[in-house]
N, C-alpha and C positions, 0 to 999 in steps of 0.2 A: 250252558253257553256254547254257541256254535263256533267251531273253528273254521277260519276262512281259507279256502284253497280253490282256485278257479280252474276252468277247463284247460287253459294253457298249461298250468302247473301239472295237472293230472296227465296230460298228454306228454309233457316233457319227461315226467318220471316213469312213464310206461304203465300207468294204472289201467288205461283203456287199451283194448286190442285194436290196432289200426293196420289194415292190410294183411290180416291173418297172423300178425306177429304175436309172440307170447306176451302176456301181461301179468302184472302183479295180482290183479283181481282173479285171473284164471288160476294162478298158482295156489291160491287159498281155497278155491272152489272144488271140494271133493264131496259135495253134498249129494244125497241120494234122491232128493225130491225137488220138483220145481219150486215149491214154496220155500224150501230151505235155501235154494240158490237165490231166490228173490230177496229173502230176508238178509242173506249175506251181502248181496249187492247194496241193499239199503244201508246196512251198517257201514260198509266200506265207503259209501258216499256221504257219511255223516260223522266226520271227525268231531271231537269235543275239545273245548278249551277249559272245562271245569275239572279241577283236580280230583274232586270226590267222585264225579261220574267216571272219569278215566280209571281211578283206583278200583271202583266197583266192577268195571268190565274186566280189568286185569285179574281181580280175585276170582271172577267166574271162570275165566279161561284157565287160570292156574289150577282151579279145581278139576277141570276136565282133563288137563294135561297130567295131573297127578293120579287120576283114576284110569282104569282100563275099561272104558265104556264103549260098547258097540251099539250102533243104531239098530233098534230091534225091528223096524218096520220095513216091509217091502215097498219100494218106491212106486211100483205100478199100482199096488193096492191103494196107496195113499192118493195117488193122482186120480184114480177112479172115484174114490170117495169125495175128493175135493170138487171134481166136476159135477158130481151128484148134488153136492151142497149148493153149488152156484145157481141151481134151478129153484127159484122161489115162487114159481107160478102156482097159485092156489088151485087152479084147474087140474094140475098134474098130481094131486094127492093120490097115494095108493089106495086110500080108503074108498075113493070113487070107483075103483075097479073091483070092489069086493064081490059084486054080483057075478062077475066073470070068472071067479076063482073056482077051480076044480080041486077039491080036497084030496080025492084019490090020487090024482096025478101030481098034486102039490105044485100047480102052476096056474097062471092066469091064461085063459083061452082068448084067442082072437084079438090080441093087443098089438099095437104098432111098435116099431123099433124103439121109439123114445121111451115108452113105458117099460119095455124090457131093460133098457139101460138104467132106469130108475130103480127097478127091482134089484139089479146087480149092484147098483150103487149103495142101496140100503144094506145089502148083505156085506158089502165091503166095509161099511161103517161098523157093523158088528165085529168084523175081523179086527178093525183098528182098535176098538175099545177093549176087546179081549186081549190083544197084544199089549195094550197100554197097562191094563190091570196087572198082567204078569210081570211086566217090566218094573212098575212102581213098587211091586211087592218086595223087590230086592233092596229097597232103600228105606232108611229110618225116617220117621216123621220129623226128626230134628236135623236131618241132613241139610247142610248149608245152602245148597242150590235147590234141591227138590222140595224144600219146605214150602215155598210159595206155590210150586206146581201142585203139590199134594193138597194144599189148602183149596185151590181152585177146583180140583177134581172132586173133592168131597161133595160139592153141590150137585154135580152130575151123577155121582155114585148113587145118590138117594133118589134122583128124579128121572134119570134116563135109563130105559131098559137096555140091557147089554152092559151097563156099568155096575148096577147093583147085584147082578148075578150073571153067570156065564151063559150066554145064548149061542148055540151052534148056528152059524149062518145057513147051513144046509138043512137043519132039522127044525128051525123056527117056523111056527105056524104063520099063515098069511095074516091072521088077525094081529099077532104080535109084530110082524114086519110092518103092517100098516100103521100101528100105534107108534112104533119106532120112527117111521117116516114122518108122521105128524109132529113128533117132538123134535126130531133132528132138524127138519127143514123149516119149521114154523114156530112152534111154541117156545122151544129152547135154542133157536137158531144162534143167538148171540153167544150163549154159553158154549155151544159146540164149536163155533168159530174160535173162541178163546182157547179151547183145547187144541185145536189145530195150530194155533199160533205157538203154543208151547212145543208142539211136536216139531214144527219147522225150526223153531229156535234151537231145540235140542239137536236137530240135524246140522245146523250151522256151527254150533259150538263144537260138536264132535269133529266136524270137518276141519276147523281151524286147529284144534288140538292135535289131530292126526298130522297135519302139515308141520306143525311146530316140532313134533317128535321126529318125523321123517327127515326134516331139513336141519335139525339141530338148532333151531331158533331159540332165543332167550326171551323171557318175559321182562319187560322194562320195569323200572321202579320210578314212580312219579313222586316228586317232592313238592311241598308247599313252597310257593315263591315268596321270598323275603323282600318286601318292598319292590316287587317287580323285577328282581335281579335275575340275570341269565344264569342258568346252571345246567350244563349239558356235558355229560361224559359218556363216551361210547368206546368200548374195547372190542377188538376183533370184528370191526365193521366190514361188511362186504356186500357186493351186489347180488341179490337173490336169484337173478336170472342168468348170471354169467357162470358157466361151468368152471370149476377149479379157481374161483375168484380169490385174489390175494386180500388178506385182511389188513385193516389199518385202525389206528386209534386216533380219536379226535376229542379235544376238550375245549369248551368255550364257557366263559363266565363274563361278568360285567366289566372286569378289568382287561379282558382279552376277548372281545366280542366280534373280531373280524379276522377271517382267514384270507390272506392274500396268497393265491395259489399260482405257481408258475410251473412250466415244464414244456418239453418239446412236443411237437405234433405226435400223436399216437401214444404218448406217455401215460395216459389214463386220467387226465383231469376231469373230463366230462363224466366218466364212469364213477369216479370218486364222488362228484357232486350229486349225481343221481342216487348213489348209495346212501349218502347222508340224508338226502331229501326223502327217499322212500322210508328210511328208518324213522325219521321224525314224524312223518305222516302216520305210519303204522302205530307208533307209540300213542298218538293222539286219538286213535280209535281203540286203544287198549289191547292191541294185538301183539303177538310175539314178533320179535324183530330179528333181522339177519345180523346178529352180533353175538359175542360171548357175554357181554354185560352192557346195560344201558341204565343210566340215572339221569333224570331230567326234571326240570320244572316246566309247566305247561306254557305254551305260547298262545297267542290269539289267532295266528294264521301262518301259512307257508306260501311263499310266492317264488316262482322261478322264472328265469328267462334264459332258455337254452336253445330251443329250436323255434325261433320267432320269425314269422314271415311278414312280407309287406301286405298291404290291403288296398287294392285298387278302388273298392267301393267306398272305403272311408277316406281315401285320398292319402294314405300313409305309405311313405317309402319304408324300406327296411330300417333305416336310421330313426325315422320319426316313430315307427312302431316301438323301437327300443325306448325312445325318450318318453313316449306316452306311458309305457309300462313302468318306467322309473318314477314318473310323476305320480302314478297310482300308488306306488310304494311310499313315496314321500308324503302323500296326503294321508295315508293310513298311519304312518309314523307320527305325523303332526297331530293326528287325532288321539294320540296316546296308545295306539295298539302295539302290542308286543309281537314282533314278527320274526320268523326265521326266513332269510332271503338268500336265494342263489342266483348269481349273475355269472353266466359262462361267457367269457371273452367280451367284456363290456365294450360297446361302441365299435364292433367289428364292421359295422355298416357305414363308417365314415373314414376320412383321411387320418393319417397317423398323428398329426399335430392336434386336431380336435379330440381324437381318441385319447391321446396322452393327457391333455388338460382335463378332459371330462372324467377320466379314470381317477386322477389325483384328487380333483375337487370333491367328487362324490364319495370316494373312499374315506377321505377326511371327515366328511359330514356324517357318513354312516358310523364311523368309529365313535362319534359323539353321542350316538343313540344307544346308551348303555343298557337299556331294557330290551334290546333286540340283538339278534345275531346274524352275521353275514358271512357268506363264502363267495369270494370274487376271484375268478380266474382271468388271466390275461397273458398275452404275448408281449405286452409293452413293459418289459422288465425295468426300463429306465424310471418308470413311475415309482418303483420301490425305493430308489435312491432319494427321490424327493420326499416321499412319505416318512422315511426314517428320520428325517431332520427334525420334524416338529409334531408328529402325530403318535399318540400313545394308543394302546389297546389293540394293536395289529400283530397277529402271528404270521410269520412268513414261512410258508411251506412249499416244497417242490417235489415233483415226481421225476426221478433221475432216469437218464439214458446211458447205457454202457455201450461203447462202440467196439464191435468185434470185427476188425477190418473195415469194410464199407457197410457192414450190416449193423443197424442199431438194435440193441436188446433192451427191453423195458422191464424194470423190476416191479413196477406198480406199487411200490412201498414208499410212503411219505417220508421225507427228510426235512429237517429244519433249514431255512435259508431261501435264497433265490437262485434260480439257474439261468444261465445264458445259453443253454443248449438250443441249437437251431439246425434242424435236419430236413427242412422243407424241400430243398432242391435235391437232397440225397434220396428222399422218398420218390420224387418224380423220376430221377435217373434210374433208381432200382426197378421202377415199373416199366422202364424202357420206352416211355412215350416219345421223347425227343429222338431217340435212336430209330424207332419205327418210322416216324415222320420223315426223317432225313433220308432213309433208304427207300421210301415209297416211290413208285413210278408215277411221275406227274402226267405222263402221256399214255396212261393205260387205256386200252381199247374200250370204247363206250359200249355197254351192253344195255339193250332195251329192257326196261323194267315195266311191270304191269301193276305194281303195288306202290302206293305212297308210304314212305317210311316215317314212323315216329314212335314214341314210346310213352310209358306211363309217367315218367318224370316230366316230359314236355307237356303232356296233357294236364298234369297237376300244376306246373309253373304257369301255364296260360289259362288255367281253369276252363278248359274247352268243353268237356263232357260232364255229365252228372245230372240225371233227370231229377233228382231230389235236392240238388243244390240250387237255391234260388238265384245265386250270384254267378252261375256258370254261363258261358256263351250259349250253350245248348238251351238253357232255360230262357235266355233272352229271345231266342227265335221260336221257342215252343208255344205257339198259340193255336196249336192243332185242336180240332173239335172231335176227333175220333181216336180211339185207341190204336187202330191200325195206322193212322196218320202219324201219331207220336212215335210208334215203333219204326216207321219208315224214315222219319226225321233222324232218329237215333242211329239207324243204319247208315245213312248218308254222312252223318258226323264222324262215324268210325271209318269211312271209306272215301277219303279224298281221291280225286282222279289224277292221272298223269298223262292223259291224252288231251291235247289242246282243243281238238274238234269236239270231243265229248263235253268238255268244260264249257265251251262257248255255246253248244247246243242247249245245255241245261240253263245257262245264264239267260239265253234268249227266251226260254219258257218262263223263267222267273220274272224277266222284264215285262213280258206280256201281262202276267197276272198283277204286277205292280201297277201297270198303267190301266188295264181293262178288267181286272179280276172282279167278279161278283161273288159276294159271300154266299157260300152254300149253307143255308140254315136248315139243318135237319134236327129233329128231336132225337136226342142221344139214346133214349130208351127204345124208341121205335127203330132206329137204325141198328141197335144191338140185336133186337128181335129179328130184323131182316137178315142180319149176318148169320144168326143161328139157324134160321130157316133154310137159307141157301146152302149152308155148310152141310146140312143133313139130306140134301137132295142129290140124286143121281138119275140119269136118263133110264127109263124102263118102259115096258109096254103099257098100253092103256088098260088092258084087262087086268094086269097085275096091280095097277094102281087102284082100280075100282074094287077089286077083292080086298086089298089091304084097308082101304077106307071103310068099306062095308063092315069088316071085322072089328075095326075100331069103334064104329057106331054101335054095334051089338054089345061090345064090351062095356061101353059107356052105360048102356041101359041095364045090363045084367049085374055088373060088379062095380059100377061107378068109376070105370077106368077114365083117366084124364087125357089120353092121347088124342082123341078127336077134338077136344077143347083146345089143346095146344096147337094142333094143326090149323084149326080155324083162326086162332089168333095170329099164327105165323103167316097164313095166306093173306088175311085182311091187312095186316101191317105191311107185308111185302108189296101188295097192290098199291097201297097208299104211298109208300116210299118211292116206288118206281114211277108213279104218276108225278110226284114232285120232282124227281130227277129228270124226267122228260122235259118238263117246263124249264128247269134250270139249264139243261144242255142247249135247248133252243135259244134261250136268252143269252147265254155266254157266247154262242156262235154268232149272235148278232153284233157282238163287240169285236170289230176289226176282223171279222171272219174267223175268229179263234186263234189268229196269229200263228205262232210256232207250235201251238197246241191244237191246231185245227183238225189234224188227222184223227187224234184220239177223241176229240169232242164229236166229230162227225160219225165216227164208228159207234159211239155210245148212243147218239141220237137216232141212228138208223136201227139199232137193236131195239130201242125202246119204242120206236114208231111201229116196228114189226109186231111187238107184243101188244101194243095198243090196238092194232087192227084185229088181233085175235081175241080182244075183249078181256085181257087180263090186267089192264091198267086202270080200270074204272073202280075208284074206291067204293067200298060197301061196308055196311055195318056187319058185325059178327053174327047177328041173328038172321041175316038175310040169306044165308047159305043152306040149301038142301044138301044132303050128303052126296048126291050124285053130281051136283054142281061143284062141290068141294073136290071130288075126285077128278073132275075134268080140269079144274084150275091147277090142281097139284100136278097133274100129268103135263099140262102145258108148260108150267114153270120148271118142272124137273127136266124137261126136254132141253131147256136152255141153261142148265145148271152151270156148265163150264163157262159159258159166256157171262152169266151173272157173277161168277167168281172173278172173272176178268174185270167186270164193271166195278165191283167192290174195290179191287186193287186200284182202278182208275180214280175212284172217289178218294182213296188215301192220298194219291198223288195230288189231286186237286186241293185236298185239305192242306197239304204241306205247301204247295205253291201259293195258295191264298194266305196262309199264316205268315210265310216269309215275305211275300210281296207286300202285305199290309204293314209289316214292320219297316221294310225298306222305304215305303212311302212316308210313314210317320217320322222316321229318323233322317230322311233325305240321304239314304245310302245310294250308291251307284253300283254299276256292274263293271267288273274288270275284263279286259281283253287278254285272252291267253294266246301266247305265241309258242312255236316249237322251241325246245330248249336250246337249239343252236343259236337263237337270237341272244341268249345270255344277258338278259336285262331284267331289272326290277325298277319300275318307275311309279311311285305312289305320290299323287298330288293331293295335298290337304288331308293327309291321313290322320285319323284320330282313333282313340280306343272305342270300340263299338258300345261298351257299356256306359261311357261318359256322355250324357245328353248334351252337355255344353263343352265338350272337349275341344282343345285348341288344335288346329290342323298343322301338320308338318309335311314337307316334301322329303321323300326318301328315295334317293336315286343311286343305283349300283349297276355297273355294266362292265363286262369283259374283264380286263386286267385290273380295273379299280374294284376289287372284290372284297375289300375289308374297310369297314367304317369303325374308327376308333373314337369312342364317345366319353367325354368328361363333363363335369359339372358338380356343383355343390349338392349337399343333401337337400332333398325336397324339390330340386330343380326340374325333375321329370324324366330322368334317364331311364328308369325301369319302365315307365309308361310309354316312352318313345319306342323302346325295344319291343314291348308287347304289342304296341300298335302295328309295327311292321309285321311281326310274326303271325298275329291273329288274323289280320286282313289277308295275308298270303295264304294261310290255311283255309279261310273262307273262300278265297278265290279259286282254290283247287277243288272245292266242292261245287263251283258254279254259283255260289251264293252271293248276295249283295255285300258290298264292303263299305266300311265307314271312311269314305274319301270322296273328293270331288272328281277324281279320275284315276285310273290305275291300268297299267300295262305290265305284263310279266311274262317271262319265259318259264315254261313248266319246270318245276323242281322235282327231284325224286324223294324229297323228305325234308322234315324240319326237326331239329334237335336244339334243346335249350338247357341252360344251367343257370337257374335263377335262385330258387329256394331249395337248396339241397340239404337234407337233414343228415345228422349222424345216424348210425345204425348199430345198436347194441348187439343184435343177433349176428351181424356179419363182422363185428369187431372193428367197425369203421368210426374213427373220430370225425368231427366235422370236416377237418382239413383233408383227411384221407378219402372221405366221401367225395369231396370236390375233385381230388386227384383222379379217383376212379371214374368220375363222370367225364373228365377231360379225356381219359384213356378210352372210354366207351365211344365218345364222339370221334376221337382220332382214328379209331378202327374203322368207322364208317367213312370218314373223309379220305383215308389213304386208299380206298377202293376206287377212287376217281369218280364218285357219284356227284351229281348236280344237287347240292344240298343248300339249305339255309340254316345257319347256326348262330345262336346267341350265347354269349357269356356275360353275365351281369356281375361285375366286380370279382374278377378271377382271384382265387386264393385269398379271400378275406379271412379265412380261418387260420392264418399263420402269421409269423412276425413280418415286419415291413421289409426286411432285407430279402428274405426268401420270397415274399410276395412280389417284390420288384424283379428279382432274377427270374422267377418262374413266369411271370406275366410277359416279360420281355422275350424270353426264349420261346414260349408257346406261340405268342403272337407272330414272331418272325418266322416260325415254322409254318403256321397255318396260312399266312398270306401267300405262300408259294403254291398253294393248291387252288388254282384259278377257276376251277369248275364250281367251287363252293363259295357262296356269299357269307361273310362273317360280320357280325356287329359285336364288338367287345367294349364293355364299359369298365371304368376303373377310377379310383380316387388317386392312384399313383401316377400323377401327371408327368413325372420324370420319365416314365416309360415312353409316353408319347413323344416327348422331346427327343429322346434317343432315336426312335423309329423315324421321326420326321427328317432327321439328318441323313438317314441311311436308305429310305425307301420312298420314292415319290408316288408309288401306286396306292398308298394308304390315304383314305379320306379322313380328315379330322373334323369332327363336329362337337359342339358343346352346348349344354343347356344353361343359359345365362341367369344370373341373379342381379336384381337391382335393389340397392339399399335405399330405403325411404324412412328417414328419421330413425336410423339404427335398427329398422325392421326389414328383413329380407322379403322381397316380393319376386314372384316368378312369372315371366311372360310365357314360358313353356314353348317358345319358338326356337328351334335349333339354329345355331350360328356356326359359321366356318371357323375352325381353329381349335385351340386347346385352352381350357379354363383352369385357373389356379384358385378359384373361389373356395374359401374354407369358412363355413358359417355354422359349424356344428355347435360350438360353445354359445353362439348367439341364440340358437334355437333352444338349447338347454336353459339358458337364463330367461328367455322370453316365456318359457313354460313355468317359470317361478319355482323350479325344483329346489334350488339351493335355499331360497327364502323359506320354503316349507320345512326343510330339514333344520334350518336355523331356529325355527319356532319350536 
């Protein structure tokens, strides 16, 4: 039975390597072969829910841990043999080469490189089997693990040369090698692949056993579940990727199936949850676990919600993404599945009232699911008071903080009870963020910058780049038809401009192609041949060209050299492509005279007209060339090699302008007007998210002293989309690209920075809250330099308790608003912060995304209004999703 664990869970727990970070999968991979690594990956991606299957795997690994077994094979030798076996082409049999074999020299004469590789591969196979025979000789036929392996080998011992007797790879006759080749790759191919499966399996098991011994991991003990009861006890539990990690003990059963976990920011809640999640997952693949001892009954699945992001394409806010994930859990529980569930800071994406009520209601419901286990962390400690009144089955644990002066020290050791530790503002003060901002010079001298500033977090938040991500903004615009065009588009996405004239100039070119662009339809294969031909040309003398082509012609006739054939194809294709390009340039010039692109189009047309007059643009068949004609054409084209390279670069530009212009026309995008930064304005009319085909337009206006927009609204009302709309369109405008708006004017900014979906970082030792604090610090360091920036903060400090979130949001907002060169948009559910600021600072603009209740169902117009909203509909969304009813069932 398959154990359920989805991609979100595996990412939360660090099984996959993201951005070069260490992963649990990498920790176990000490395999010597590609096949062993692939087998190990397959095993780690296939956890089991069947007790007997888990126990069998545990027994196998316990065997390897108890023995001191070294992998006997050379990885290079195995990889060579594996590559050899993959060639199943009958025409490549070595027996076909028998007539070319020289017995005195003991080699095949006049063979190509592929045949040589096959001979080496067959000899590598003999090495593999000889090594295997020696290795297996050291084990008994009754050996618990190798009994099955030895049984499989007996078949091949009798039938495959090299198994029944020892054949030296270097001394074997060619007849014997050819016979081996026939058996290995054709007659006994299935049996040989089974042998390699055992070898790769052996590599993987030895790798896991080695890690277990090196790390001091323990083998878990799996128990039969009694009537679906929960039984989980782990002693000495720790995170395997954290150096010098502190160990903890945890015990869950059907009478105590919920852990309610509290603790201050940085106290270790998330790390503990990841530790137990990793351990449960490893136990369900029968692997050693990072603990002193573990006893468990099998679950049907493991689901976590730790680093959950919003999803613009699904229309999910951060809160709705949480709700949808909880609903998935509720549905699985309703279906009778036994789950192990981790929720880190439930409902941190909503206001404190809804988060409180949601945490209480769901924790109560989860406690009633006695066949499943839950670990729930929260900063809403008041929920514990309510739960203790009437809910059984909950263990209250906390991770303590010891104050040493103004410095918190974390023990990372679980204690029973609930803690009210709150050190969010202390962490901010210790990082010196507010102090730095207060001391910064607001009138620092402006320094001209040549580079637009942004970073990886901003690109991730806005999903800007990513050639292989179909949901990225880059992919939206990527309708290019050439590889060079795609690379140019990617380059422009990475290099927004900071000069208003350059931006407006590129926008004018895009606008021309939007209105008058003619699609350049080139055969991709032919254009690729044209590129390769031009890349290999350099101007030279006619005599040198004639001699070179003559030699190639002779080589073709004498030794069947293919250079002359390749040259013929290259010239014929180039002539055909240039002929098509000449027609295209003329036609495009007829459209409004080429507009802002007329100079480039006219240059290309003149070049191609010149080549046409020399007779090198007339398409011909490949058989129509005499070698002397070929030499003359090659000489003529080579003389213009540099210009042809420029022409290809121009084609890439036309490709991008056409691709982007076509999208702008389809989506009814417009072009922004760039002003010098001294204008200090952002005016977006009818702005919408570029990826939303039916997105609702909003006006976003910021100017001069009115540099901070404070945004409120209920969950799902559209706050995050509003913020992304402003920042993505501003980023596109700095590239000179079309924007999703009815009109847009902006003064040039020096960079964009966002804080929307900030994850915790195990490698850096950052909790979710501390990662938020460090993000604010990073942005503050940019702001204090007096740069003209655009900054977004989506729900500041949602990873801490409501008091610290209030204090920190208020303090940071009041500091940032004094930096008038930067435009800020700050969203929050803590409307009380807005009320305080409104009384103190008239320069702040207050907007909210409204909610309309229709028959107790919230509907969202997605049109921003002036003011502050106190709408709170989190519990309505939870109830409308039917989560509590599912859990009641």
